[in-house]
C-alpha angles and dihedrals in degrees: 000000000000124000093204116115116253115269121254119240108297113285097343137102131191109238123192114214135167120239105234092212099050104019089229122138112251123198113212132175114229130184115246140163105258101195102039090134092059116084114244092229128022117202109219121215109256116228144110089303125027121206129194138182113222091205091061097067144322094240123066129183126201117192106200109203103177143021095264116129114245142184127224105217127215109279117249123233100023122172125204108272097020114149119215127185118193116197117193116200120195106215094170129098091240146016124331125238120256115299114217125188125208109256090250087076111085111200139171090230139354117299105276118247110215122221121253112299092013138098140208132200132204124187124209135185121213114234110193120205128203097160112089091205091064132066118287121265113284147174100238121201113247101174145339138200107262096214140019117283122208115254 
C-alpha cells in the first residue's frame, strides 16, 4: 500500500477566489502542472543492479558504459496506475552485456539492448493487486521503441 496522497483530477486544481464586484467566494478550476517538483528524467546509477524509486519520476535513464551484464530491480514506492519509461543508452563502442529485468516486469520480449551510440525505451504501467485470487502486482509493458534511436 502506498502512503502517497491521492492525486487531484488530471492537470487541474480548485482555486478559491473572491469576486471583486460582489465579494463572494468563487470556485474555479485552473490548469496546473501537478508534478513540477518531480524531475522530468531521473538518471539511474549504472552497475550490476539498478534501483529506482517510482515516486521520483516517470522517466528513467540508464547510461550503460561497459559490456557488463546488469539487472533492473523492481522499483520502490509504486502506486497503482503509475507509468514508468526506462530508456537505456549504450555509451560504449560495442555491444552491451545481458539486460535482465526483475520478474515483476511483464514484457512481450526481453528488454532490448541498443547498438553502440543508440538507445531504446520501454514504458510500463504499474498494476497493483490486493486480491489474493488475482495475479500479483506487476509492471506491465505498455509500449516500446521498435528500433534503435541515436543518442
